Structure formats: structure tokens, C-alpha cells
MARSE-567600 format. One record per residue (C-alpha): residue number from 1; residue in one letter; z, y, x. Coordinates in nm, 3 decimals, always signed. Last residue first. Example, Ala and Ser with C-alpha at 12.3 -4.5 7.8 and 13.67 -1.06 7.14 Angstrom:
BEGIN
pt seq = 2 | type = S | up = +0.714 | north = -0.106 | east = +1.367
pt seq = 1 | type = A | up = +0.780 | north = -0.450 | east = +1.230
# end
This chain:
BEGIN
pt seq = 212 | type = I | up = -23.319 | north = -4.661 | east = +10.444
pt seq = 211 | type = E | up = -23.219 | north = -4.336 | east = +10.263
pt seq = 210 | type = K | up = -22.964 | north = -4.128 | east = +10.402
pt seq = 209 | type = D | up = -22.629 | north = -4.087 | east = +10.158
pt seq = 208 | type = T | up = -22.560 | north = -3.798 | east = +9.923
pt seq = 207 | type = F | up = -22.234 | north = -3.659 | east = +9.770
pt seq = 206 | type = V | up = -22.278 | north = -3.346 | east = +9.566
pt seq = 205 | type = V | up = -21.968 | north = -3.065 | east = +9.591
pt seq = 204 | type = L | up = -21.862 | north = -2.830 | east = +9.318
pt seq = 203 | type = R | up = -21.620 | north = -2.592 | east = +9.417
pt seq = 202 | type = K | up = -21.407 | north = -2.540 | east = +9.122
pt seq = 201 | type = S | up = -21.200 | north = -2.164 | east = +8.942
pt seq = 200 | type = R | up = -21.486 | north = -1.897 | east = +9.044
pt seq = 199 | type = S | up = -21.445 | north = -1.655 | east = +9.382
pt seq = 198 | type = K | up = -21.311 | north = -1.270 | east = +9.342
pt seq = 197 | type = T | up = -20.912 | north = -1.362 | east = +9.318
pt seq = 196 | type = V | up = -20.875 | north = -1.122 | east = +9.053
pt seq = 195 | type = E | up = -21.175 | north = -1.082 | east = +8.879
pt seq = 194 | type = D | up = -21.121 | north = -1.474 | east = +8.830
pt seq = 193 | type = W | up = -21.518 | north = -1.625 | east = +8.786
pt seq = 192 | type = V | up = -21.486 | north = -1.958 | east = +8.580
pt seq = 191 | type = G | up = -21.617 | north = -2.243 | east = +8.643
pt seq = 190 | type = E | up = -21.874 | north = -2.329 | east = +8.996
pt seq = 189 | type = C | up = -21.918 | north = -2.335 | east = +9.304
pt seq = 188 | type = T | up = -22.173 | north = -2.450 | east = +9.569
pt seq = 187 | type = V | up = -22.117 | north = -2.716 | east = +9.791
pt seq = 186 | type = L | up = -22.413 | north = -2.996 | east = +9.935
pt seq = 185 | type = N | up = -22.251 | north = -3.355 | east = +10.158
pt seq = 184 | type = L | up = -22.555 | north = -3.497 | east = +10.352
pt seq = 183 | type = H | up = -22.432 | north = -3.826 | east = +10.495
pt seq = 182 | type = A | up = -22.519 | north = -4.055 | east = +10.797
pt seq = 181 | type = K | up = -22.356 | north = -4.380 | east = +10.858
pt seq = 180 | type = E | up = -22.143 | north = -4.494 | east = +11.032
pt seq = 179 | type = D | up = -21.941 | north = -4.632 | east = +10.722
pt seq = 178 | type = S | up = -21.627 | north = -4.351 | east = +10.915
pt seq = 177 | type = S | up = -21.669 | north = -4.041 | east = +10.664
pt seq = 176 | type = S | up = -21.568 | north = -3.626 | east = +10.744
pt seq = 175 | type = F | up = -21.676 | north = -3.271 | east = +10.669
pt seq = 174 | type = V | up = -21.654 | north = -3.365 | east = +10.256
pt seq = 173 | type = E | up = -21.430 | north = -3.608 | east = +10.313
pt seq = 172 | type = T | up = -21.156 | north = -3.377 | east = +10.475
pt seq = 171 | type = A | up = -21.193 | north = -3.142 | east = +10.186
pt seq = 170 | type = D | up = -20.804 | north = -3.129 | east = +10.042
pt seq = 169 | type = A | up = -20.754 | north = -2.986 | east = +9.780
pt seq = 168 | type = N | up = -20.658 | north = -2.606 | east = +9.702
pt seq = 167 | type = P | up = -21.051 | north = -2.441 | east = +9.622
pt seq = 166 | type = D | up = -21.033 | north = -2.724 | east = +9.333
pt seq = 165 | type = Y | up = -21.293 | north = -2.936 | east = +9.354
pt seq = 164 | type = L | up = -21.555 | north = -3.116 | east = +9.117
pt seq = 163 | type = R | up = -21.790 | north = -3.372 | east = +9.295
pt seq = 162 | type = K | up = -22.068 | north = -3.553 | east = +9.274
pt seq = 161 | type = E | up = -22.197 | north = -3.840 | east = +9.367
pt seq = 160 | type = R | up = -22.468 | north = -4.102 | east = +9.528
pt seq = 159 | type = V | up = -22.788 | north = -3.856 | east = +9.537
pt seq = 158 | type = V | up = -23.042 | north = -4.020 | east = +9.784
pt seq = 157 | type = F | up = -23.133 | north = -3.859 | east = +10.082
pt seq = 156 | type = I | up = -23.427 | north = -3.808 | east = +10.283
pt seq = 155 | type = I | up = -23.564 | north = -3.702 | east = +10.665
pt seq = 154 | type = I | up = -23.881 | north = -3.550 | east = +10.702
pt seq = 153 | type = T | up = -23.942 | north = -3.453 | east = +11.052
pt seq = 152 | type = G | up = -24.120 | north = -3.193 | east = +11.130
pt seq = 151 | type = K | up = -24.054 | north = -3.108 | east = +11.495
pt seq = 150 | type = E | up = -23.770 | north = -2.844 | east = +11.357
pt seq = 149 | type = D | up = -23.640 | north = -3.057 | east = +11.083
pt seq = 148 | type = E | up = -23.736 | north = -3.102 | east = +10.738
pt seq = 147 | type = I | up = -23.435 | north = -3.228 | east = +10.478
pt seq = 146 | type = Y | up = -23.573 | north = -3.375 | east = +10.161
pt seq = 145 | type = I | up = -23.338 | north = -3.396 | east = +9.858
pt seq = 144 | type = K | up = -23.333 | north = -3.703 | east = +9.618
pt seq = 143 | type = D | up = -23.215 | north = -3.831 | east = +9.307
pt seq = 142 | type = G | up = -23.026 | north = -4.128 | east = +9.254
pt seq = 141 | type = K | up = -22.729 | north = -4.074 | east = +9.080
pt seq = 140 | type = K | up = -22.784 | north = -3.746 | east = +8.886
pt seq = 139 | type = L | up = -22.859 | north = -3.341 | east = +8.996
pt seq = 138 | type = K | up = -22.796 | north = -3.140 | east = +8.703
pt seq = 137 | type = N | up = -22.462 | north = -2.914 | east = +8.888
pt seq = 136 | type = L | up = -22.714 | north = -2.766 | east = +9.174
pt seq = 135 | type = N | up = -22.906 | north = -2.564 | east = +8.912
pt seq = 134 | type = D | up = -22.836 | north = -2.184 | east = +9.048
pt seq = 133 | type = F | up = -22.812 | north = -2.402 | east = +9.364
pt seq = 132 | type = V | up = -23.076 | north = -2.174 | east = +9.493
pt seq = 131 | type = A | up = -22.966 | north = -1.833 | east = +9.383
pt seq = 130 | type = P | up = -23.156 | north = -1.638 | east = +9.121
pt seq = 129 | type = K | up = -23.058 | north = -1.284 | east = +9.052
pt seq = 128 | type = N | up = -22.855 | north = -1.319 | east = +8.673
pt seq = 127 | type = N | up = -22.675 | north = -0.944 | east = +8.806
pt seq = 126 | type = K | up = -22.540 | north = -1.102 | east = +9.119
pt seq = 125 | type = W | up = -22.588 | north = -1.449 | east = +9.185
pt seq = 124 | type = G | up = -22.434 | north = -1.751 | east = +8.942
pt seq = 123 | type = S | up = -22.533 | north = -2.007 | east = +9.285
pt seq = 122 | type = H | up = -22.515 | north = -1.985 | east = +9.677
pt seq = 121 | type = G | up = -22.571 | north = -2.196 | east = +9.927
pt seq = 120 | type = A | up = -22.395 | north = -2.481 | east = +10.108
pt seq = 119 | type = I | up = -22.484 | north = -2.756 | east = +10.337
pt seq = 118 | type = V | up = -22.281 | north = -2.958 | east = +10.564
pt seq = 117 | type = A | up = -22.353 | north = -3.379 | east = +10.731
pt seq = 116 | type = S | up = -22.156 | north = -3.571 | east = +10.726
pt seq = 115 | type = G | up = -22.130 | north = -3.830 | east = +10.994
pt seq = 114 | type = I | up = -22.409 | north = -4.017 | east = +11.172
pt seq = 113 | type = E | up = -22.734 | north = -3.771 | east = +11.224
pt seq = 112 | type = G | up = -22.931 | north = -3.757 | east = +10.960
pt seq = 111 | type = P | up = -22.878 | north = -3.438 | east = +10.879
pt seq = 110 | type = R | up = -22.732 | north = -3.193 | east = +11.225
pt seq = 109 | type = P | up = -22.397 | north = -3.365 | east = +11.274
pt seq = 108 | type = G | up = -22.105 | north = -3.111 | east = +11.258
pt seq = 107 | type = L | up = -22.059 | north = -2.753 | east = +11.412
pt seq = 106 | type = K | up = -22.319 | north = -2.635 | east = +11.316
pt seq = 105 | type = Y | up = -22.250 | north = -2.630 | east = +10.969
pt seq = 104 | type = W | up = -22.595 | north = -2.500 | east = +10.774
pt seq = 103 | type = A | up = -22.698 | north = -2.286 | east = +10.516
pt seq = 102 | type = V | up = -22.886 | north = -2.204 | east = +10.259
pt seq = 101 | type = E | up = -23.143 | north = -1.925 | east = +10.197
pt seq = 100 | type = A | up = -23.207 | north = -1.757 | east = +9.873
pt seq = 99 | type = P | up = -22.912 | north = -1.617 | east = +9.730
pt seq = 98 | type = G | up = -22.897 | north = -1.461 | east = +10.070
pt seq = 97 | type = K | up = -22.655 | north = -1.467 | east = +10.364
pt seq = 96 | type = P | up = -22.565 | north = -1.800 | east = +10.379
pt seq = 95 | type = V | up = -22.197 | north = -1.865 | east = +10.413
pt seq = 94 | type = D | up = -21.962 | north = -1.887 | east = +10.688
pt seq = 93 | type = M | up = -21.706 | north = -2.155 | east = +10.751
pt seq = 92 | type = R | up = -21.376 | north = -1.978 | east = +10.771
pt seq = 91 | type = G | up = -21.119 | north = -1.950 | east = +11.111
pt seq = 90 | type = E | up = -21.045 | north = -1.581 | east = +11.005
pt seq = 89 | type = P | up = -21.416 | north = -1.459 | east = +11.290
pt seq = 88 | type = T | up = -21.607 | north = -1.645 | east = +11.090
pt seq = 87 | type = L | up = -21.678 | north = -2.033 | east = +11.184
pt seq = 86 | type = G | up = -22.045 | north = -2.162 | east = +11.159
pt seq = 85 | type = V | up = -22.339 | north = -2.098 | east = +11.014
pt seq = 84 | type = Y | up = -22.741 | north = -2.177 | east = +11.057
pt seq = 83 | type = E | up = -22.950 | north = -2.091 | east = +10.811
pt seq = 82 | type = V | up = -23.188 | north = -2.339 | east = +10.613
pt seq = 81 | type = I | up = -23.488 | north = -2.178 | east = +10.431
pt seq = 80 | type = A | up = -23.444 | north = -2.322 | east = +10.018
pt seq = 79 | type = D | up = -23.725 | north = -2.471 | east = +9.865
pt seq = 78 | type = A | up = -23.492 | north = -2.590 | east = +9.489
pt seq = 77 | type = K | up = -23.684 | north = -2.707 | east = +9.229
pt seq = 76 | type = I | up = -23.380 | north = -2.855 | east = +9.026
pt seq = 75 | type = K | up = -23.544 | north = -3.237 | east = +9.064
pt seq = 74 | type = P | up = -23.795 | north = -3.131 | east = +9.337
pt seq = 73 | type = I | up = -23.421 | north = -3.049 | east = +9.575
pt seq = 72 | type = K | up = -23.613 | north = -2.925 | east = +9.927
pt seq = 71 | type = L | up = -23.429 | north = -2.788 | east = +10.241
pt seq = 70 | type = R | up = -23.576 | north = -2.626 | east = +10.518
pt seq = 69 | type = I | up = -23.568 | north = -2.579 | east = +10.898
pt seq = 68 | type = P | up = -23.241 | north = -2.838 | east = +10.993
pt seq = 67 | type = F | up = -23.222 | north = -2.866 | east = +11.335
pt seq = 66 | type = G | up = -23.453 | north = -3.183 | east = +11.515
pt seq = 65 | type = L | up = -23.362 | north = -3.514 | east = +11.580
pt seq = 64 | type = D | up = -23.406 | north = -3.669 | east = +11.894
pt seq = 63 | type = V | up = -23.082 | north = -3.914 | east = +11.872
pt seq = 62 | type = Q | up = -22.717 | north = -3.947 | east = +11.986
pt seq = 61 | type = A | up = -22.658 | north = -3.781 | east = +12.365
pt seq = 60 | type = S | up = -22.282 | north = -3.771 | east = +12.425
pt seq = 59 | type = L | up = -22.063 | north = -3.526 | east = +12.425
pt seq = 58 | type = S | up = -22.281 | north = -3.283 | east = +12.137
pt seq = 57 | type = V | up = -22.252 | north = -2.934 | east = +12.154
pt seq = 56 | type = Q | up = -22.405 | north = -2.777 | east = +11.809
pt seq = 55 | type = E | up = -22.579 | north = -2.496 | east = +11.953
pt seq = 54 | type = R | up = -22.842 | north = -2.256 | east = +11.798
pt seq = 53 | type = P | up = -22.647 | north = -2.024 | east = +11.632
pt seq = 52 | type = D | up = -22.450 | north = -1.941 | east = +11.978
pt seq = 51 | type = I | up = -22.061 | north = -2.047 | east = +11.905
pt seq = 50 | type = K | up = -21.730 | north = -1.808 | east = +11.883
pt seq = 49 | type = Q | up = -21.471 | north = -1.947 | east = +11.948
pt seq = 48 | type = I | up = -21.307 | north = -2.266 | east = +11.853
pt seq = 47 | type = T | up = -20.923 | north = -2.306 | east = +11.853
pt seq = 46 | type = K | up = -20.910 | north = -2.648 | east = +12.157
pt seq = 45 | type = S | up = -20.843 | north = -3.026 | east = +12.122
pt seq = 44 | type = S | up = -20.765 | north = -3.286 | east = +12.329
pt seq = 43 | type = K | up = -20.833 | north = -3.625 | east = +12.279
pt seq = 42 | type = N | up = -21.036 | north = -3.681 | east = +11.997
pt seq = 41 | type = N | up = -21.300 | north = -3.722 | east = +12.265
pt seq = 40 | type = V | up = -21.315 | north = -3.309 | east = +12.214
pt seq = 39 | type = S | up = -21.186 | north = -3.139 | east = +11.904
pt seq = 38 | type = A | up = -21.190 | north = -2.806 | east = +11.779
pt seq = 37 | type = T | up = -20.959 | north = -2.706 | east = +11.547
pt seq = 36 | type = L | up = -21.009 | north = -2.517 | east = +11.171
pt seq = 35 | type = N | up = -20.688 | north = -2.573 | east = +10.974
pt seq = 34 | type = Y | up = -20.781 | north = -2.493 | east = +10.623
pt seq = 33 | type = T | up = -20.721 | north = -2.101 | east = +10.506
pt seq = 32 | type = S | up = -21.123 | north = -1.974 | east = +10.329
pt seq = 31 | type = F | up = -21.393 | north = -2.256 | east = +10.377
pt seq = 30 | type = I | up = -21.656 | north = -2.030 | east = +10.273
pt seq = 29 | type = R | up = -21.622 | north = -1.598 | east = +10.286
pt seq = 28 | type = S | up = -21.885 | north = -1.416 | east = +10.445
pt seq = 27 | type = V | up = -22.082 | north = -1.364 | east = +10.082
pt seq = 26 | type = Y | up = -21.771 | north = -1.145 | east = +9.910
pt seq = 25 | type = N | up = -21.896 | north = -0.816 | east = +9.861
pt seq = 24 | type = H | up = -22.331 | north = -0.926 | east = +9.910
pt seq = 23 | type = G | up = -22.256 | north = -1.220 | east = +9.647
pt seq = 22 | type = Y | up = -22.142 | north = -1.396 | east = +9.366
pt seq = 21 | type = C | up = -22.152 | north = -1.725 | east = +9.378
pt seq = 20 | type = L | up = -22.066 | north = -1.893 | east = +9.693
pt seq = 19 | type = D | up = -21.737 | north = -1.810 | east = +9.687
pt seq = 18 | type = F | up = -21.526 | north = -1.868 | east = +9.931
pt seq = 17 | type = G | up = -21.129 | north = -2.071 | east = +9.903
pt seq = 16 | type = I | up = -21.301 | north = -2.474 | east = +9.965
pt seq = 15 | type = F | up = -21.041 | north = -2.661 | east = +10.069
pt seq = 14 | type = L | up = -20.729 | north = -2.671 | east = +10.167
pt seq = 13 | type = A | up = -20.461 | north = -3.023 | east = +10.246
pt seq = 12 | type = V | up = -20.462 | north = -2.997 | east = +10.619
pt seq = 11 | type = I | up = -20.827 | north = -3.015 | east = +10.711
pt seq = 10 | type = I | up = -20.914 | north = -3.104 | east = +11.097
pt seq = 9 | type = I | up = -21.316 | north = -3.027 | east = +11.176
pt seq = 8 | type = I | up = -21.469 | north = -3.161 | east = +11.473
pt seq = 7 | type = G | up = -21.639 | north = -2.865 | east = +11.655
pt seq = 6 | type = I | up = -21.705 | north = -2.985 | east = +11.949
pt seq = 5 | type = Y | up = -21.863 | north = -3.309 | east = +11.868
pt seq = 4 | type = S | up = -21.822 | north = -3.673 | east = +11.944
pt seq = 3 | type = K | up = -22.158 | north = -3.914 | east = +11.876
pt seq = 2 | type = K | up = -22.044 | north = -4.289 | east = +11.871
pt seq = 1 | type = M | up = -22.237 | north = -4.475 | east = +12.119
# end
């Protein structure tokens, strides 16, 4: 049975207006100004309110996968604790609190479940402090990402492709898929720093597929 979530994202032609590149002052801004609604069985929707950090609502029992706790990418020497984030009061996807952690979007699938799980991380932290996704752009097709869940299970994903997006681009394909397979999409920012918007000019997304 296909799993349904309270927290399916309906995106209306706007993408990532957040900043994952600088830190502190802008850390609360991630996927901003697109339309986030909750959908139940794809029949009705309502505005998403507060959700417990350990809660991911499912309307059907699916797998035995636990919550993700650690992400490792040997190719770029990334090893990070996974935080769980939902939406800010402004309706934006939240971000990890610091440069060393990553944030899993808890209103979507867990990594390894059918659908597109999304994990975001910082790059270009202020004062040149290292950030977990500083070298995300160095990943190539075939590189592997490892997710450990709370049960100790290791789930492996293989890089398929990477794309750069404008901040206002359509992000539907980042958060959803229709092929009945498990995907993990990694997001950070890239490009030129804009002092006016306090954000980088591009958004980098690495698309990966669960290893079979």
C-alpha cells in the first residue's frame, strides 16, 4: 500500500528562498515562500501546525525503518548528526542549528521509504568555519551516501545527478516522485552572496536513489 503523509508538499512554482550559506542570523530561513499544505490521502488539505520533533504522521503502516540519526558521505568526508525539522511559523522548511549538523524534513518520507526524503545542510558558514555541505558540489554520479537509523540499519543511496536551481524555481521534483522508489535529495546553497537578500544566488540539489 502506498504510504500517505500529513505533510505532503504542494509547491507552487517557487523554490528555496532560504539561506544555508552564512549562519546564525539567517539560520531559520530555508525553503521560503512556497505553498506548504498538508494533505490527507490526497483528498483534503489543511494548514500544517506544530508537529512533535519525533513525529512523522503516517496513515498506513509501512516499513520497519527507524528515524535517521547520522549521515555519512565518505567522498567529501562528511559525517553529521541528523536533526529533525518541520516548518517555521512563516511556513518555511527549517534548517539545522549549526554548520556541523544536517536537517531531515520530517513531514516527508524517512530516508529509505518510498518517495523523496529531503536533507538540508549548511555551506559557506560565516568566518570560514567548516560546514557539512561545503563540498557537496564535488559529488558525482555513482558516489554513495550512507544513512544510519535509530535501529542501527544502514541505508545506502547512490548519486544520480546534481542540479542548480534559481531561488524561485519550481521545486516539485525535489520533494516528490511518482516512480514508487526511494530517493534522498540533499540540498544546500551555492553561488554569489547577495548582501541585499542575505542569500546565495543558486540552490544545489544532489539527487540520489536507494541502492538496490
